[in-house]
PDB file of N, CA, C and O in Angstrom:
ATOM      1  N   MET A   1      57.873 -42.264-196.131  1.00  0.00           N
ATOM      2  CA  MET A   1      57.543 -43.653-196.413  1.00  0.00           C
ATOM      3  C   MET A   1      57.138 -44.345-195.113  1.00  0.00           C
ATOM      4  O   MET A   1      57.705 -44.073-194.054  1.00  0.00           O
ATOM      5  N   ALA A   2      56.161 -45.236-195.198  1.00  0.00           N
ATOM      6  CA  ALA A   2      55.664 -45.958-194.028  1.00  0.00           C
ATOM      7  C   ALA A   2      56.715 -46.960-193.531  1.00  0.00           C
ATOM      8  O   ALA A   2      57.586 -47.407-194.276  1.00  0.00           O
ATOM      9  N   GLU A   3      56.594 -47.287-192.257  1.00  0.00           N
ATOM     10  CA  GLU A   3      57.491 -48.274-191.654  1.00  0.00           C
ATOM     11  C   GLU A   3      57.279 -49.627-192.330  1.00  0.00           C
ATOM     12  O   GLU A   3      56.159 -49.960-192.717  1.00  0.00           O
ATOM     13  N   LYS A   4      58.339 -50.398-192.471  1.00  0.00           N
ATOM     14  CA  LYS A   4      58.245 -51.747-193.041  1.00  0.00           C
ATOM     15  C   LYS A   4      58.084 -52.736-191.889  1.00  0.00           C
ATOM     16  O   LYS A   4      58.761 -52.640-190.866  1.00  0.00           O
ATOM     17  N   PHE A   5      57.182 -53.676-192.079  1.00  0.00           N
ATOM     18  CA  PHE A   5      56.911 -54.699-191.080  1.00  0.00           C
ATOM     19  C   PHE A   5      57.244 -56.055-191.677  1.00  0.00           C
ATOM     20  O   PHE A   5      57.442 -56.183-192.885  1.00  0.00           O
ATOM     21  N   LYS A   6      57.305 -57.072-190.814  1.00  0.00           N
ATOM     22  CA  LYS A   6      57.589 -58.426-191.289  1.00  0.00           C
ATOM     23  C   LYS A   6      56.619 -59.406-190.639  1.00  0.00           C
ATOM     24  O   LYS A   6      55.967 -59.089-189.644  1.00  0.00           O
ATOM     25  N   VAL A   7      56.535 -60.599-191.215  1.00  0.00           N
ATOM     26  CA  VAL A   7      55.680 -61.647-190.660  1.00  0.00           C
ATOM     27  C   VAL A   7      56.075 -61.883-189.211  1.00  0.00           C
ATOM     28  O   VAL A   7      57.255 -62.008-188.884  1.00  0.00           O
ATOM     29  N   GLY A   8      55.067 -61.942-188.352  1.00  0.00           N
ATOM     30  CA  GLY A   8      55.300 -62.159-186.931  1.00  0.00           C
ATOM     31  C   GLY A   8      55.256 -60.893-186.107  1.00  0.00           C
ATOM     32  O   GLY A   8      55.133 -60.964-184.884  1.00  0.00           O
ATOM     33  N   ASP A   9      55.354 -59.716-186.750  1.00  0.00           N
ATOM     34  CA  ASP A   9      55.268 -58.453-186.005  1.00  0.00           C
ATOM     35  C   ASP A   9      53.871 -58.286-185.423  1.00  0.00           C
ATOM     36  O   ASP A   9      52.881 -58.615-186.077  1.00  0.00           O
ATOM     37  N   HIS A  10      53.788 -57.783-184.212  1.00  0.00           N
ATOM     38  CA  HIS A  10      52.521 -57.494-183.540  1.00  0.00           C
ATOM     39  C   HIS A  10      52.224 -56.014-183.763  1.00  0.00           C
ATOM     40  O   HIS A  10      53.019 -55.148-183.400  1.00  0.00           O
ATOM     41  N   VAL A  11      51.055 -55.736-184.371  1.00  0.00           N
ATOM     42  CA  VAL A  11      50.708 -54.370-184.753  1.00  0.00           C
ATOM     43  C   VAL A  11      49.301 -54.018-184.281  1.00  0.00           C
ATOM     44  O   VAL A  11      48.526 -54.887-183.881  1.00  0.00           O
ATOM     45  N   THR A  12      48.989 -52.723-184.338  1.00  0.00           N
ATOM     46  CA  THR A  12      47.648 -52.242-184.041  1.00  0.00           C
ATOM     47  C   THR A  12      47.211 -51.310-185.159  1.00  0.00           C
ATOM     48  O   THR A  12      48.043 -50.708-185.838  1.00  0.00           O
ATOM     49  N   TRP A  13      45.881 -51.194-185.350  1.00  0.00           N
ATOM     50  CA  TRP A  13      45.321 -50.285-186.344  1.00  0.00           C
ATOM     51  C   TRP A  13      43.921 -49.901-185.897  1.00  0.00           C
ATOM     52  O   TRP A  13      43.336 -50.543-185.024  1.00  0.00           O
ATOM     53  N   ASN A  14      43.395 -48.855-186.502  1.00  0.00           N
ATOM     54  CA  ASN A  14      42.054 -48.398-186.174  1.00  0.00           C
ATOM     55  C   ASN A  14      41.055 -48.986-187.154  1.00  0.00           C
ATOM     56  O   ASN A  14      41.246 -48.919-188.368  1.00  0.00           O
ATOM     57  N   SER A  15      39.979 -49.567-186.614  1.00  0.00           N
ATOM     58  CA  SER A  15      38.888 -50.071-187.450  1.00  0.00           C
ATOM     59  C   SER A  15      37.641 -49.257-187.142  1.00  0.00           C
ATOM     60  O   SER A  15      37.666 -48.372-186.287  1.00  0.00           O
ATOM     61  N   GLU A  16      36.554 -49.558-187.837  1.00  0.00           N
ATOM     62  CA  GLU A  16      35.299 -48.864-187.582  1.00  0.00           C
ATOM     63  C   GLU A  16      34.848 -49.066-186.134  1.00  0.00           C
ATOM     64  O   GLU A  16      34.175 -48.211-185.559  1.00  0.00           O
ATOM     65  N   ALA A  17      35.226 -50.203-185.556  1.00  0.00           N
ATOM     66  CA  ALA A  17      34.804 -50.541-184.189  1.00  0.00           C
ATOM     67  C   ALA A  17      35.805 -50.081-183.130  1.00  0.00           C
ATOM     68  O   ALA A  17      35.599 -50.326-181.941  1.00  0.00           O
ATOM     69  N   GLY A  18      36.881 -49.420-183.546  1.00  0.00           N
ATOM     70  CA  GLY A  18      37.896 -48.973-182.598  1.00  0.00           C
ATOM     71  C   GLY A  18      39.219 -49.671-182.840  1.00  0.00           C
ATOM     72  O   GLY A  18      39.382 -50.368-183.842  1.00  0.00           O
ATOM     73  N   PRO A  19      40.173 -49.489-181.924  1.00  0.00           N
ATOM     74  CA  PRO A  19      41.505 -50.071-182.103  1.00  0.00           C
ATOM     75  C   PRO A  19      41.484 -51.604-182.111  1.00  0.00           C
ATOM     76  O   PRO A  19      40.772 -52.234-181.329  1.00  0.00           O
ATOM     77  N   VAL A  20      42.271 -52.180-183.003  1.00  0.00           N
ATOM     78  CA  VAL A  20      42.399 -53.633-183.124  1.00  0.00           C
ATOM     79  C   VAL A  20      43.880 -53.958-183.147  1.00  0.00           C
ATOM     80  O   VAL A  20      44.684 -53.179-183.660  1.00  0.00           O
ATOM     81  N   SER A  21      44.245 -55.109-182.593  1.00  0.00           N
ATOM     82  CA  SER A  21      45.639 -55.541-182.670  1.00  0.00           C
ATOM     83  C   SER A  21      45.689 -56.950-183.240  1.00  0.00           C
ATOM     84  O   SER A  21      44.724 -57.709-183.152  1.00  0.00           O
ATOM     85  N   GLY A  22      46.832 -57.283-183.826  1.00  0.00           N
ATOM     86  CA  GLY A  22      46.991 -58.598-184.412  1.00  0.00           C
ATOM     87  C   GLY A  22      48.425 -58.829-184.851  1.00  0.00           C
ATOM     88  O   GLY A  22      49.308 -58.000-184.629  1.00  0.00           O
ATOM     89  N   THR A  23      48.633 -59.971-185.477  1.00  0.00           N
ATOM     90  CA  THR A  23      49.955 -60.392-185.906  1.00  0.00           C
ATOM     91  C   THR A  23      49.994 -60.492-187.427  1.00  0.00           C
ATOM     92  O   THR A  23      49.092 -61.063-188.041  1.00  0.00           O
ATOM     93  N   ILE A  24      51.031 -59.939-188.028  1.00  0.00           N
ATOM     94  CA  ILE A  24      51.186 -60.007-189.478  1.00  0.00           C
ATOM     95  C   ILE A  24      51.463 -61.452-189.874  1.00  0.00           C
ATOM     96  O   ILE A  24      52.375 -62.094-189.354  1.00  0.00           O
ATOM     97  N   VAL A  25      50.642 -61.953-190.822  1.00  0.00           N
ATOM     98  CA  VAL A  25      50.788 -63.326-191.279  1.00  0.00           C
ATOM     99  C   VAL A  25      51.296 -63.419-192.717  1.00  0.00           C
ATOM    100  O   VAL A  25      51.731 -64.482-193.160  1.00  0.00           O
ATOM    101  N   ARG A  26      51.236 -62.276-193.460  1.00  0.00           N
ATOM    102  CA  ARG A  26      51.720 -62.294-194.843  1.00  0.00           C
ATOM    103  C   ARG A  26      52.021 -60.873-195.286  1.00  0.00           C
ATOM    104  O   ARG A  26      51.318 -59.930-194.923  1.00  0.00           O
ATOM    105  N   VAL A  27      53.078 -60.737-196.075  1.00  0.00           N
ATOM    106  CA  VAL A  27      53.444 -59.445-196.661  1.00  0.00           C
ATOM    107  C   VAL A  27      53.232 -59.563-198.166  1.00  0.00           C
ATOM    108  O   VAL A  27      53.779 -60.461-198.806  1.00  0.00           O
ATOM    109  N   ARG A  28      52.434 -58.649-198.732  1.00  0.00           N
ATOM    110  CA  ARG A  28      52.132 -58.662-200.169  1.00  0.00           C
ATOM    111  C   ARG A  28      52.906 -57.541-200.857  1.00  0.00           C
ATOM    112  O   ARG A  28      52.891 -56.397-200.402  1.00  0.00           O
ATOM    113  N   THR A  29      53.584 -57.877-201.958  1.00  0.00           N
ATOM    114  CA  THR A  29      54.358 -56.875-202.699  1.00  0.00           C
ATOM    115  C   THR A  29      53.876 -56.734-204.141  1.00  0.00           C
ATOM    116  O   THR A  29      54.514 -56.050-204.941  1.00  0.00           O
ATOM    117  N   LYS A  30      52.758 -57.374-204.477  1.00  0.00           N
ATOM    118  CA  LYS A  30      52.137 -57.250-205.792  1.00  0.00           C
ATOM    119  C   LYS A  30      50.639 -57.071-205.576  1.00  0.00           C
ATOM    120  O   LYS A  30      50.103 -57.495-204.552  1.00  0.00           O
ATOM    121  N   ASP A  31      49.957 -56.441-206.546  1.00  0.00           N
ATOM    122  CA  ASP A  31      48.513 -56.269-206.448  1.00  0.00           C
ATOM    123  C   ASP A  31      47.850 -57.628-206.234  1.00  0.00           C
ATOM    124  O   ASP A  31      48.305 -58.641-206.767  1.00  0.00           O
ATOM    125  N   PHE A  32      46.766 -57.642-205.447  1.00  0.00           N
ATOM    126  CA  PHE A  32      46.064 -58.888-205.156  1.00  0.00           C
ATOM    127  C   PHE A  32      44.593 -58.612-204.889  1.00  0.00           C
ATOM    128  O   PHE A  32      44.218 -57.512-204.481  1.00  0.00           O
ATOM    129  N   ASP A  33      43.767 -59.623-205.124  1.00  0.00           N
ATOM    130  CA  ASP A  33      42.344 -59.527-204.807  1.00  0.00           C
ATOM    131  C   ASP A  33      42.123 -60.108-203.426  1.00  0.00           C
ATOM    132  O   ASP A  33      42.620 -61.186-203.102  1.00  0.00           O
ATOM    133  N   TYR A  34      41.365 -59.375-202.611  1.00  0.00           N
ATOM    134  CA  TYR A  34      41.118 -59.812-201.238  1.00  0.00           C
ATOM    135  C   TYR A  34      39.711 -59.388-200.845  1.00  0.00           C
ATOM    136  O   TYR A  34      39.396 -58.198-200.828  1.00  0.00           O
ATOM    137  N   LYS A  35      38.880 -60.350-200.534  1.00  0.00           N
ATOM    138  CA  LYS A  35      37.499 -60.102-200.114  1.00  0.00           C
ATOM    139  C   LYS A  35      36.754 -59.232-201.122  1.00  0.00           C
ATOM    140  O   LYS A  35      36.026 -58.309-200.756  1.00  0.00           O
ATOM    141  N   GLY A  36      36.954 -59.548-202.400  1.00  0.00           N
ATOM    142  CA  GLY A  36      36.223 -58.875-203.460  1.00  0.00           C
ATOM    143  C   GLY A  36      36.777 -57.535-203.902  1.00  0.00           C
ATOM    144  O   GLY A  36      36.157 -56.862-204.725  1.00  0.00           O
ATOM    145  N   HIS A  37      37.921 -57.129-203.383  1.00  0.00           N
ATOM    146  CA  HIS A  37      38.515 -55.848-203.740  1.00  0.00           C
ATOM    147  C   HIS A  37      39.969 -56.041-204.170  1.00  0.00           C
ATOM    148  O   HIS A  37      40.680 -56.891-203.633  1.00  0.00           O
ATOM    149  N   THR A  38      40.393 -55.246-205.137  1.00  0.00           N
ATOM    150  CA  THR A  38      41.797 -55.272-205.544  1.00  0.00           C
ATOM    151  C   THR A  38      42.586 -54.351-204.626  1.00  0.00           C
ATOM    152  O   THR A  38      42.260 -53.173-204.481  1.00  0.00           O
ATOM    153  N   HIS A  39      43.611 -54.892-204.018  1.00  0.00           N
ATOM    154  CA  HIS A  39      44.509 -54.110-203.166  1.00  0.00           C
ATOM    155  C   HIS A  39      45.801 -53.903-203.942  1.00  0.00           C
ATOM    156  O   HIS A  39      46.357 -54.841-204.512  1.00  0.00           O
ATOM    157  N   HIS A  40      46.266 -52.668-203.953  1.00  0.00           N
ATOM    158  CA  HIS A  40      47.492 -52.343-204.686  1.00  0.00           C
ATOM    159  C   HIS A  40      48.684 -52.393-203.738  1.00  0.00           C
ATOM    160  O   HIS A  40      48.682 -51.782-202.670  1.00  0.00           O
ATOM    161  N   ALA A  41      49.692 -53.131-204.159  1.00  0.00           N
ATOM    162  CA  ALA A  41      50.887 -53.298-203.331  1.00  0.00           C
ATOM    163  C   ALA A  41      52.111 -53.359-204.238  1.00  0.00           C
ATOM    164  O   ALA A  41      52.028 -53.742-205.405  1.00  0.00           O
ATOM    165  N   SER A  42      53.238 -52.974-203.669  1.00  0.00           N
ATOM    166  CA  SER A  42      54.507 -53.045-204.401  1.00  0.00           C
ATOM    167  C   SER A  42      55.624 -53.269-203.387  1.00  0.00           C
ATOM    168  O   SER A  42      55.382 -53.277-202.180  1.00  0.00           O
ATOM    169  N   ARG A  43      56.821 -53.446-203.873  1.00  0.00           N
ATOM    170  CA  ARG A  43      57.959 -53.605-202.947  1.00  0.00           C
ATOM    171  C   ARG A  43      58.143 -52.345-202.108  1.00  0.00           C
ATOM    172  O   ARG A  43      58.472 -52.423-200.925  1.00  0.00           O
ATOM    173  N   ASP A  44      57.933 -51.187-202.724  1.00  0.00           N
ATOM    174  CA  ASP A  44      58.091 -49.923-202.004  1.00  0.00           C
ATOM    175  C   ASP A  44      56.931 -49.642-201.059  1.00  0.00           C
ATOM    176  O   ASP A  44      57.117 -48.998-200.026  1.00  0.00           O
ATOM    177  N   GLU A  45      55.731 -50.119-201.401  1.00  0.00           N
ATOM    178  CA  GLU A  45      54.554 -49.914-200.560  1.00  0.00           C
ATOM    179  C   GLU A  45      53.786 -51.222-200.423  1.00  0.00           C
ATOM    180  O   GLU A  45      52.746 -51.403-201.055  1.00  0.00           O
ATOM    181  N   PRO A  46      54.300 -52.140-199.595  1.00  0.00           N
ATOM    182  CA  PRO A  46      53.632 -53.431-199.437  1.00  0.00           C
ATOM    183  C   PRO A  46      52.319 -53.293-198.662  1.00  0.00           C
ATOM    184  O   PRO A  46      52.076 -52.286-197.997  1.00  0.00           O
ATOM    185  N   GLN A  47      51.492 -54.312-198.762  1.00  0.00           N
ATOM    186  CA  GLN A  47      50.311 -54.419-197.921  1.00  0.00           C
ATOM    187  C   GLN A  47      50.518 -55.639-197.037  1.00  0.00           C
ATOM    188  O   GLN A  47      51.244 -56.570-197.384  1.00  0.00           O
ATOM    189  N   TYR A  48      49.862 -55.605-195.891  1.00  0.00           N
ATOM    190  CA  TYR A  48      50.073 -56.634-194.884  1.00  0.00           C
ATOM    191  C   TYR A  48      48.756 -57.315-194.538  1.00  0.00           C
ATOM    192  O   TYR A  48      47.732 -56.655-194.360  1.00  0.00           O
ATOM    193  N   GLU A  49      48.793 -58.641-194.445  1.00  0.00           N
ATOM    194  CA  GLU A  49      47.639 -59.385-193.951  1.00  0.00           C
ATOM    195  C   GLU A  49      47.897 -59.635-192.468  1.00  0.00           C
ATOM    196  O   GLU A  49      48.943 -60.152-192.077  1.00  0.00           O
ATOM    197  N   ILE A  50      46.915 -59.253-191.655  1.00  0.00           N
ATOM    198  CA  ILE A  50      47.075 -59.312-190.204  1.00  0.00           C
ATOM    199  C   ILE A  50      45.933 -60.114-189.597  1.00  0.00           C
ATOM    200  O   ILE A  50      44.765 -59.846-189.882  1.00  0.00           O
ATOM    201  N   LYS A  51      46.260 -61.092-188.765  1.00  0.00           N
ATOM    202  CA  LYS A  51      45.239 -61.875-188.065  1.00  0.00           C
ATOM    203  C   LYS A  51      44.965 -61.223-186.720  1.00  0.00           C
ATOM    204  O   LYS A  51      45.876 -60.998-185.923  1.00  0.00           O
ATOM    205  N   SER A  52      43.693 -60.925-186.482  1.00  0.00           N
ATOM    206  CA  SER A  52      43.275 -60.285-185.242  1.00  0.00           C
ATOM    207  C   SER A  52      43.621 -61.153-184.034  1.00  0.00           C
ATOM    208  O   SER A  52      43.545 -62.380-184.092  1.00  0.00           O
ATOM    209  N   ASP A  53      44.003 -60.493-182.937  1.00  0.00           N
ATOM    210  CA  ASP A  53      44.293 -61.213-181.698  1.00  0.00           C
ATOM    211  C   ASP A  53      43.038 -61.837-181.092  1.00  0.00           C
ATOM    212  O   ASP A  53      43.124 -62.873-180.433  1.00  0.00           O
ATOM    213  N   LYS A  54      41.870 -61.219-181.306  1.00  0.00           N
ATOM    214  CA  LYS A  54      40.655 -61.654-180.621  1.00  0.00           C
ATOM    215  C   LYS A  54      39.755 -62.549-181.450  1.00  0.00           C
ATOM    216  O   LYS A  54      38.927 -63.273-180.897  1.00  0.00           O
ATOM    217  N   THR A  55      39.904 -62.513-182.778  1.00  0.00           N
ATOM    218  CA  THR A  55      39.062 -63.341-183.648  1.00  0.00           C
ATOM    219  C   THR A  55      39.945 -63.996-184.697  1.00  0.00           C
ATOM    220  O   THR A  55      41.157 -63.785-184.716  1.00  0.00           O
ATOM    221  N   ASP A  56      39.341 -64.787-185.566  1.00  0.00           N
ATOM    222  CA  ASP A  56      40.084 -65.396-186.671  1.00  0.00           C
ATOM    223  C   ASP A  56      40.098 -64.490-187.897  1.00  0.00           C
ATOM    224  O   ASP A  56      40.601 -64.880-188.951  1.00  0.00           O
ATOM    225  N   HIS A  57      39.546 -63.278-187.766  1.00  0.00           N
ATOM    226  CA  HIS A  57      39.466 -62.346-188.890  1.00  0.00           C
ATOM    227  C   HIS A  57      40.871 -61.963-189.365  1.00  0.00           C
ATOM    228  O   HIS A  57      41.766 -61.702-188.561  1.00  0.00           O
ATOM    229  N   VAL A  58      41.040 -61.936-190.690  1.00  0.00           N
ATOM    230  CA  VAL A  58      42.291 -61.480-191.292  1.00  0.00           C
ATOM    231  C   VAL A  58      41.977 -60.226-192.095  1.00  0.00           C
ATOM    232  O   VAL A  58      41.069 -60.229-192.926  1.00  0.00           O
ATOM    233  N   ALA A  59      42.718 -59.164-191.851  1.00  0.00           N
ATOM    234  CA  ALA A  59      42.536 -57.891-192.538  1.00  0.00           C
ATOM    235  C   ALA A  59      43.770 -57.592-193.375  1.00  0.00           C
ATOM    236  O   ALA A  59      44.860 -58.090-193.092  1.00  0.00           O
ATOM    237  N   ALA A  60      43.591 -56.769-194.412  1.00  0.00           N
ATOM    238  CA  ALA A  60      44.709 -56.334-195.253  1.00  0.00           C
ATOM    239  C   ALA A  60      44.826 -54.819-195.133  1.00  0.00           C
ATOM    240  O   ALA A  60      43.845 -54.098-195.316  1.00  0.00           O
ATOM    241  N   HIS A  61      46.035 -54.338-194.823  1.00  0.00           N
ATOM    242  CA  HIS A  61      46.252 -52.905-194.637  1.00  0.00           C
ATOM    243  C   HIS A  61      47.604 -52.473-195.186  1.00  0.00           C
ATOM    244  O   HIS A  61      48.545 -53.261-195.272  1.00  0.00           O
ATOM    245  N   LYS A  62      47.672 -51.196-195.555  1.00  0.00           N
ATOM    246  CA  LYS A  62      48.948 -50.581-195.905  1.00  0.00           C
ATOM    247  C   LYS A  62      49.736 -50.331-194.629  1.00  0.00           C
ATOM    248  O   LYS A  62      49.157 -50.245-193.546  1.00  0.00           O
ATOM    249  N   GLY A  63      51.027 -50.217-194.749  1.00  0.00           N
ATOM    250  CA  GLY A  63      51.878 -49.958-193.599  1.00  0.00           C
ATOM    251  C   GLY A  63      51.561 -48.648-192.907  1.00  0.00           C
ATOM    252  O   GLY A  63      51.757 -48.523-191.698  1.00  0.00           O
ATOM    253  N   SER A  64      51.070 -47.661-193.661  1.00  0.00           N
ATOM    254  CA  SER A  64      50.766 -46.357-193.071  1.00  0.00           C
ATOM    255  C   SER A  64      49.606 -46.426-192.077  1.00  0.00           C
ATOM    256  O   SER A  64      49.442 -45.521-191.259  1.00  0.00           O
ATOM    257  N   ALA A  65      48.798 -47.489-192.138  1.00  0.00           N
ATOM    258  CA  ALA A  65      47.672 -47.646-191.212  1.00  0.00           C
ATOM    259  C   ALA A  65      48.061 -48.403-189.950  1.00  0.00           C
ATOM    260  O   ALA A  65      47.262 -48.511-189.020  1.00  0.00           O
ATOM    261  N   LEU A  66      49.287 -48.932-189.911  1.00  0.00           N
ATOM    262  CA  LEU A  66      49.713 -49.803-188.815  1.00  0.00           C
ATOM    263  C   LEU A  66      50.710 -49.130-187.895  1.00  0.00           C
ATOM    264  O   LEU A  66      51.460 -48.238-188.292  1.00  0.00           O
ATOM    265  N   LYS A  67      50.695 -49.585-186.655  1.00  0.00           N
ATOM    266  CA  LYS A  67      51.678 -49.147-185.680  1.00  0.00           C
ATOM    267  C   LYS A  67      52.160 -50.379-184.928  1.00  0.00           C
ATOM    268  O   LYS A  67      51.351 -51.181-184.463  1.00  0.00           O
ATOM    269  N   LYS A  68      53.475 -50.531-184.805  1.00  0.00           N
ATOM    270  CA  LYS A  68      54.040 -51.688-184.112  1.00  0.00           C
ATOM    271  C   LYS A  68      53.744 -51.611-182.624  1.00  0.00           C
ATOM    272  O   LYS A  68      53.865 -50.549-182.012  1.00  0.00           O
ATOM    273  N   VAL A  69      53.350 -52.753-182.039  1.00  0.00           N
ATOM    274  CA  VAL A  69      53.075 -52.841-180.611  1.00  0.00           C
ATOM    275  C   VAL A  69      54.329 -53.348-179.913  1.00  0.00           C
ATOM    276  O   VAL A  69      54.922 -54.344-180.327  1.00  0.00           O
ATOM    277  N   ASN A  70      54.717 -52.669-178.873  1.00  0.00           N
ATOM    278  CA  ASN A  70      55.847 -53.148-178.069  1.00  0.00           C
ATOM    279  C   ASN A  70      55.317 -54.097-177.004  1.00  0.00           C
ATOM    280  O   ASN A  70      54.698 -53.671-176.029  1.00  0.00           O
ATOM    281  N   ASP A  71      55.565 -55.381-177.200  1.00  0.00           N
ATOM    282  CA  ASP A  71      55.042 -56.410-176.264  1.00  0.00           C
ATOM    283  C   ASP A  71      55.762 -56.384-174.947  1.00  0.00           C
ATOM    284  O   ASP A  71      55.450 -57.175-174.057  1.00  0.00           O
TER     285      ASP A  71
END
């Protein structure tokens, strides 16, 4: 099972453009529509909305795609 994160955690993930880091702003535990796509989430496998450190972009990812950054 993937690591569980919480709002305020600083994480990194890989994007098409390379590594990105940001702060979790919301934890989703139910399916939701985001940017035209349905994202599947549950209590056991939540999805996280993360605001990029460098832009105002917000991304949604599963915990398995994230790694906690030690500040």
